Steps between C-alpha positions, in 0.01 A plus 500: 500500500633838402480750788653777294819688580607454862761749614758434767524820702864435584633433150244632250405831657837654575514876429627595153829687528508618142530401135855479375632658818814388679477291814404686815842488665655623174258792491578586863874493430456724195280745692749522787809480277644208698605147411246225558750321727487801732123459553476276805122505522186658363123495548220553253145589605233443237174689546155439357426757231123445503312828495335607823123517502182520703276226638175488689141590422580870503871476413582558865803271508836574342689195376865505405747213501783739581322643804373169635803404706561855619141541618493156663825563686393848609163375625657211688763718666239760598273232647783337693614839626149575627472163672501502877498141622441611860172676424305296244199674355309558177684525172637839409475668158798304363422132460723223367424129479775246440424170330767241566513125459749316715613316187558817294872524418449854369433628851716247685821548305773707661879491467508465879374143457862420419624573853203501739183291538174681420229543761251319274690173562501538880280281721153646516565734205509248213207560260277200423605498133872468578617140526582386854807335349647830381787615718752779493855439380754777435502597129288197404165640615563829322560313175196276555273802532675683213450202269129498589457858375456421126225250578314712755220564250473142378330353805132459595302801618551562870867402497827662397440833326149402382266709713139392453215725401337432835814610687515819293129567552526449876802732515314762296202482738730525804674809360196684362261391778184574297190577706252215531720248318418149629721192441245376246586788270869406512402147397286641218786725389739203498252296294474786250879530477534124454263517203729741317751356249862483607766690305585302190169312487 
């Protein structure tokens, strides 16, 4: 059965550097007027060039791939800065919800896994979707989690980096706290989202 063109995000969707251009390190050396052997390291950040736009019934939401991470980080830092664990109370004007699966290598990976055990492997902290047989070993655990990164989106919903529509709907309800919104409406919303075709279908 022919499913059409299936792209591998790691190998088929790499950013295009140019047509007929020299290699990146060569271009850097030319721009800086130095030999390539003198360039000990470099970093390239590729950004989405999709045009920003508006969403919502009345175009009340601004969407922009370039602003997404900046806004998310700002909102999270503001919310954490406003948090006072000693005096819990109602949510303030800045609200952030984090969705995290215990088996998600995207959120669990850290270079520090190479030299110190993570708290999510400690007794009483291990998430239910992390194998009880997984242990921490210097360097090894870091590489185990790093090698899981490319496959984080190729697992069933509710595991790895595959956050279900229900989880997203529940987070949305928790953050927006709409008046008179019963759990049944969240279930109805999830059913509606489940009826929508997935990307590529």
